[in-house]
matplotlib code that plots the C-alpha trace (Angstrom):
import matplotlib.pyplot as plt

x = [-5.5, -8.5, -10.9, -9.4, -10.8, -13.5, -12.8, -11.4, -15.3, -16.3, -13.9, -15.4, -19.2, -18.1, -16.0, -13.5, -9.8, -6.9, -3.4, -2.0, 1.3, 2.7, 5.4, 6.1, 3.4, 2.6, -0.7, -3.5, -2.7, 0.9, 1.8, 3.2, 1.3, 3.5, 4.2, 3.0, -0.4, -1.5, 0.9, -2.1, -4.3, -2.3, -2.3, -5.7, -5.4, -3.2, -5.2, -8.6, -6.6, -5.3, -2.0, 0.7, 3.8, 6.2, 5.7, 8.6, 10.1, 10.1, 7.6, 10.6, 8.7, 10.6, 11.9, 15.4, 17.6, 21.5, 24.9, 26.6, 23.1, 22.0, 18.6, 16.2, 13.9, 10.8, 10.2, 6.9, 3.9, 0.9, 1.8, 5.5, 7.9, 8.5, 12.5, 15.9, 16.4, 19.2, 19.6, 22.1, 20.6, 21.7, 20.3, 17.2, 16.6, 17.1, 14.6, 11.8, 13.0, 12.2, 8.7, 8.5, 10.8, 8.8, 5.7, 7.0, 8.3, 4.3, 3.0, 5.0, 4.1, 6.4, 5.4, 4.5, 7.8, 6.1, 6.5, 4.0, 6.0, 4.9, 2.7, 3.7, 6.6, 9.3, 12.1, 13.2, 16.6, 14.6, 12.7, 15.8, 17.0, 13.8, 13.9, 17.6, 16.5, 13.7, 10.8, 8.7, 6.1, 2.4, 1.2, -2.7, -5.2, -6.1, -10.2, -8.4, -7.1, -9.6, -9.3, -9.0, -6.3, -7.0, -8.6, -12.6, -13.6, -12.2, -13.4, -16.6, -17.4, -20.0, -18.0, -16.2, -18.0, -19.6, -16.6, -14.7, -18.1, -17.3, -14.2, -13.4, -13.3, -12.7, -9.2, -7.7, -6.5, -7.8, -5.9, -6.5, -5.4, -6.0, -7.1, -5.8, -4.4, -5.4, -9.1, -11.4, -14.6, -13.0, -13.0, -13.5, -15.8, -18.1, -17.5, -16.2, -19.3, -21.5, -18.7, -18.1, -22.0, -22.2, -19.4, -21.1, -24.2, -22.0, -21.0, -17.8, -16.1, -13.5, -10.0, -7.0, -4.0, -2.0, -5.3, -4.2, -2.9, 0.1, 0.9, -0.3, 3.6, 5.5, 4.0, 4.1, 8.0, 9.7, 7.4, 8.5, 12.3, 11.9, 10.5, 13.6, 16.0, 14.2, 13.7, 17.8, 18.6, 16.8]
y = [6.9, 8.9, 7.7, 4.2, 2.0, 3.1, 1.7, -1.7, -1.8, -1.8, -3.9, -6.6, -6.0, -7.4, -10.7, -8.1, -9.0, -5.7, -5.9, -2.7, -1.6, 0.3, 3.4, 5.4, 8.6, 11.7, 11.6, 14.4, 13.8, 14.3, 10.6, 7.7, 5.5, 2.6, 4.5, 2.5, 4.1, 2.4, -0.6, -2.6, -2.3, -2.7, -6.4, -6.8, -6.3, -8.8, -11.4, -10.9, -12.2, -9.6, -9.1, -7.0, -5.3, -2.2, 1.2, 2.1, 3.7, 7.6, 7.4, 8.1, 8.5, 7.8, 9.9, 9.5, 7.0, 7.9, 6.7, 3.9, 2.6, 5.1, 6.8, 10.3, 10.9, 12.9, 12.7, 13.8, 12.6, 14.4, 18.3, 17.9, 20.3, 17.4, 17.2, 15.5, 12.6, 10.3, 6.4, 3.9, 0.6, -0.6, 2.4, 2.0, -1.5, -1.3, 1.9, -0.9, -3.6, -1.2, -1.9, -5.5, -5.4, -2.7, -4.7, -8.0, -6.4, -5.1, -8.2, -10.6, -12.1, -11.8, -9.3, -10.6, -9.6, -7.0, -3.5, -0.7, 2.5, 6.0, 7.1, 4.2, 5.4, 2.7, 2.7, -1.2, -0.3, 0.3, -2.9, -4.9, -3.2, -4.2, -7.9, -8.4, -7.2, -10.1, -7.3, -8.1, -4.8, -4.8, -2.4, -2.1, -2.5, 0.0, 0.2, 0.2, 3.6, 4.7, 8.4, 9.2, 12.0, 13.6, 16.7, 16.3, 19.7, 18.1, 14.5, 14.2, 11.3, 10.7, 10.9, 8.6, 6.5, 6.1, 5.7, 3.0, 0.9, 1.0, 0.4, -2.6, -6.1, -9.5, -10.0, -6.4, -5.0, -1.6, 1.1, 3.7, 5.1, 5.1, 9.1, 11.7, 14.7, 17.0, 15.5, 18.2, 15.9, 12.3, 9.9, 7.3, 5.5, 7.2, 6.1, 2.7, 1.0, 1.8, 0.7, -2.4, -3.0, -2.6, -4.7, -7.1, -7.3, -7.8, -11.4, -9.7, -11.1, -9.5, -12.3, -10.9, -10.5, -14.0, -16.0, -13.4, -15.1, -13.5, -13.8, -16.4, -18.1, -15.0, -14.3, -17.7, -18.6, -15.1, -14.5, -17.9, -17.0, -13.7, -14.7, -17.5, -14.2, -11.9, -14.9, -14.9, -11.0, -10.8]
z = [9.2, 10.9, 9.0, 8.4, 11.1, 9.3, 6.5, 8.1, 9.5, 5.8, 4.3, 7.2, 5.9, 2.9, 3.6, 1.8, 2.3, 1.7, 1.0, 3.2, 2.3, 5.1, 5.6, 8.4, 7.3, 10.2, 10.9, 11.3, 15.5, 15.1, 15.3, 13.1, 11.0, 12.7, 15.7, 19.0, 18.9, 15.9, 16.1, 18.5, 14.8, 12.5, 14.7, 15.0, 10.8, 10.9, 12.9, 10.2, 7.4, 5.6, 3.4, 3.8, 2.0, 1.6, 0.7, 1.8, 4.9, 4.0, 1.4, -1.5, -5.7, -7.7, -10.2, -11.8, -11.9, -12.1, -12.9, -10.6, -9.5, -7.3, -7.2, -6.9, -4.8, -4.4, -0.6, 0.8, 2.8, 4.3, 5.0, 4.5, 2.5, -0.6, -0.4, -3.1, -1.9, -3.7, -2.9, -3.7, -4.1, -0.8, 0.3, -1.1, -0.4, 3.6, 2.9, 1.1, 4.3, 7.1, 6.6, 7.2, 9.8, 11.9, 11.0, 12.4, 15.9, 15.9, 15.0, 15.2, 11.8, 8.7, 6.0, 2.4, 0.2, -2.5, -2.0, -4.0, -5.4, -4.5, -6.8, -8.7, -10.3, -10.7, -13.7, -14.7, -12.4, -9.4, -9.6, -10.5, -7.0, -5.6, -6.8, -6.1, -2.8, -2.4, -3.3, -6.0, -6.5, -6.4, -9.2, -9.9, -13.2, -15.2, -14.5, -10.4, -10.1, -7.9, -8.0, -4.1, -3.6, -6.6, -6.3, -5.2, -6.7, -10.5, -9.9, -7.3, -5.2, -7.2, -10.5, -9.3, -8.3, -11.3, -13.4, -11.1, -11.6, -15.0, -15.2, -13.2, -14.4, -12.6, -12.1, -11.3, -8.6, -6.6, -5.2, -2.1, 0.5, 4.3, 3.8, 1.9, 3.4, 0.3, -1.3, 0.8, 0.4, 1.6, -0.6, 1.8, 3.5, 2.0, -1.8, -0.8, 1.0, -2.5, -4.3, -2.8, -3.0, -7.1, -7.3, -5.9, -7.6, -10.2, -8.5, -7.8, -5.1, -3.0, -2.6, -1.5, -2.8, -1.7, -4.3, -7.2, -10.0, -10.5, -6.6, -5.6, -5.7, -4.9, -1.8, -0.2, -0.1, 0.6, 3.0, 4.9, 3.9, 5.8, 8.9, 8.9, 8.5, 10.7, 12.8, 13.2, 13.5, 16.2]

ax = plt.figure().add_subplot(projection="3d")
ax.plot(x, y, z, "-o")
ax.set_aspect("equal")
plt.show()
């Protein structure tokens, strides 16, 4: 999260609206991404017109389906030692909902009923469990993997920038992070600005996910339904 404000400043200069997928992850100052310190920042992003979805509360990456509608996950964020965790479909549903509930507390606004699985790892059974809970998964396009989580000694920033500019097509969904602990040469905001400038020079604009034809209908109605449920629970 250390570079997060710089990333948002870059997006603002290009009038680019992003979709932020929230999880309760450790920050380099010893806090967490959804603690009270960051609450005003998330609220300001909501006021700027960005979209928001769940990234699960604990940042658990799916690793296997198990009998009896259970799932095995690898739990790891920041520099913590990875753990193996097993959840039922109902428990996974709660893990998806917690960031949405916290977002509502921080901003007074409902989160869209979308999620991005950590590491993009899913199974048909996991996606079915999430959809039964009201959440639809959002992946990324083949050309939209920007590589900011890859080791910088093997994937330097300039190579990642050139690759992205070659591969990205209109309508693609791009994916990057608000900082990666393990990457020695940070990708953002070093690559983000020339990437946006290069795409803009090709005539591209940067629309929010709520305007994407694959998600436009989903992101409106479910968000309203969740807002009503959240309002009743308070």
